[in-house]
N, C-alpha and C positions, 0 to 999 in steps of 0.2 A: 492282314486279311483284306479281301476285296470289299469294296463299298457297294452293297447291294441296294437296289431300288427299295424304298420303304413306302408302300401304299398306305393310303388313309383307310384304315380298317373300320373307322366309324361310318364312312360312306358306303363301303362295300366289304362286309365281313367275309365274303367268299372269294376275295381277290386271289387269283392264282399265283401272285408274286409274294404272298404273305409268308413270313418267316417267324419262327419261334424266338424266344429270348436268347437262344444260343446261335441264332443265325441260320438254323436249318430250315430248308424249304418245307413248308407244311404240306403243300399239295404236289409233292414230288411225282407221284404216279401220273398225275394229269399231264405233266411235261414228258415223262419217260415213255408214255404211250403214244406220243406223236412221232410220226416218221420225220426224217430229216427235212423233207420237202414241206410238210405241214408246219414244222417248227420255224423254218425260214419265213413262210408266209405269215405266221402269227407274229413274228418279231419285226417284220418289215411292213406289213399291210394290215395287221390286226391289233391285238391288245398290247403288243410291245412297241408299236410304231413310234410312239412319242417319247420313249425312253432315250436317255443319252447313250452314246456309244460305249461309255465306260460302264453304265449299268447293264447294257446288253451283253457286253464282253464278260463281265463278272457272272451274270446269270448263265450264259452258255458254257462258260468254263466250269461252273459248279455242276452242270448237268453232264459234264464229261463229253461235250460235243464241240471241242475246240476246233475241229476241222470245218465247222460252219461259220466261224467268226468272220472270215473275209466276205462271205456271202451275205451276212446279216448286218455288219457294221459298215455303213457307208463312209467313205473317206471324204473328208472335207478338203476341197481344193481352194486355196486362197490365192487370188491373183497377186502377182508381184507389185510392189509399190513403184510408182513412176515418178 
């Protein structure tokens, strides 16, 4: 099973990334109502900006929007050792 981002629900009980005890996204309609473009912006410049690529990838795959992963997950380029 993918490792999803686990928000601090004590600080924000309405966090859109909240999941139930079975790992099911609680606010799924919030995400499904977004267009692809809006979802990309939310994950790259908005509420998902600080998530790791692994968390973003798991979340996007759970929403069945795998076709957006390359646009959302930035690739880290590591320079070669000299």
